[in-house]
Steps between C-alpha positions, in 0.01 A plus 500: 500500500404857396782705353300788361616756761863492600703732729879548490671664801828675415598715210865378463603317183378157637148640571489682168613196307234285667226749427608516137527133449169427682340741250650312209393153628154609636395791287142500636619539861510831680852561639564770771846573621567692822815699567568679819707765343386783264658318208634156417845352545642743753684243712699190409379484138593861414826515702712226350788532249284410197687176411348222284617184673506184287557221772873481555514491873210277597498136612428283195151349525382761747178693416700819486740355234206373281309829522809722443570347159143521382458832674769690326356378164149618590628839637714560194208420265267731712760783463524443119128478459438826694811690380657521855871587512717196578835361389618150502860617556640204686698503821836378625547326828855538645709272718749743654745229642576136495262427793207628289574314187320169611200709589490646152549163342201382715287789383569416135402142575177611656429734207547216251272260699235780511511529116697826456652534155851596386656538844865583429817545699675801368872522416690798637480669162130443453433627855707810424292560182178474695589660835847649478526616865395176659755291691433123506662165558221353294197648337169341378282664231131454542364629173128461574489741784376855449364821647147655493311773677252312714311825581406520135406126502262563793351816344418300192348218703293750697376656173411153350316394813277808475456461122380144553239610746682461826496752790790623700430660832781721629577605857287213631675289769325173556514412872282194529351212307257231608353202329116498474269265309766410242602854450751737659408833652793751537508835662710811547317582823267748322366287202435144429527305176393143425679277251482142385872484543792716608864499421732655766832636372620713796879485431664634813184435695401171343548301832302745704212508256494119492453481865242784519300371205503121590534516878782249463855525644753635260690204336797732447614844586589784263817671617577825313850550360575837347706515189674847444656612170753755385492652155792569283542861400493592126880491464515144640243334273794378283586248771188292439351388159241247605445294812791387728436269788728332759470128574244495781557337826308175461376515869291807436228605242657839455699548178758739645599847398492522118494750223188553289436710187147617547269531203524879539876483436593575863744267679423353844713318750360294781309376690615403843268299722448672838234403755233769482328637820164538311343291222492808274811652647708653226734684726683414817289753680176332398386306812175337602517367866220255428662364186848496646376304796315261268833417329741483795249306723474226233709202600594425139654852467691467817639173385587654163677792668704277723606259234580781245625769737800590277282535185258730686778722646663510156188616327431754770844644456440527130191707576666731744839544336538571133857372500370149592248511222747616242739245613252227371465691165872523459525115495340525155635835377809604693504855354168593660539751787269732697553791258313310235194425721196659642204387717242302314169329579411230756254212502391247774502134418229282665723212612299197622656309797388190693510424874850342457642833357521346150456742220232380264606521141208360303145635422242424752121499437224373733136458437256528798147451391419773245815690584829466314805647668827581337728474797835508337590629151864592522734584206439428221142578601477805271656327196286193546178678612302389198601150525446507881149620430443205254629259748279627781186507288558156348595326827307683777195643322395326171 
């Protein structure tokens, strides 16, 4: 199989990691990356909270758990090697009441099975030393977690791809792909390019691209969930020293409203998880009738909405009413109130769902002929992007 001319579609952190790793493994190949925006990483990859996840939450033995542990090691080394600001500051996960304590114990057990080191339940005095404003029935310290600026990571990958002879084509939206004589022809309606192989890393549009490029039915559906953040004002930074998380509801892949110290020194609280009316809809007013219909007409989404009606309404209330949002933050830090907060950023999570309304938690990659499609790369997709790239290359391409 020829591998001398390879195309990568999508300039988020997964696409960039793949292009970078392909160059390292196949230095004689020509790598071309296509990004529909004028710069890389403008959507999911550049709109997260910048946390380095080490594998605490994931099902032991799952692909996500395996790649998270190796992923944070690779990402940390990449940051050290290229002098990218990061901090392995650790985080605490908080059980706020007796009901949540067994969930926290289960998380610690998962973390141990996944190979995390030095997980520690903090005494009240140790918790007060670390995060004096946090209220907790029980608290778990996860020392291997950290923070990073993923935009700087992506800029460095972008630079390295070009240095290594690759090409990045900006403002080019690939609309079609077709297999022809053991090669793949892709097009943006104006131009065509022919490759021996393509990787499709469409993020929020991964399912749509899969169907358009292969002619096959989508094996899953991407449903957009917007995550909104508030920022702590300067005088409120004292409330948060590092990373503070609630015990997540084990039914959902969302980690709940938490506090994050960003690499810039700012403090962020969020996100919620509210259904978005557009795949790149960063405000409630962002609506695409076509994309909205694509979501609500999907039987899997309707089943999810019916089975999780209370959750959906609760998250929507948190989006519309600041008091609801702040109430979730006050479970962790009771002294927080609206006077300490201001509007922050928002991102949209590409949440994969199946026909039964089940949220798909693990990574999903499918190869069709000379096309490899990354259909689902949820959190810790950014942290684990380099190890995800290795996994894809070694198992679907080599």
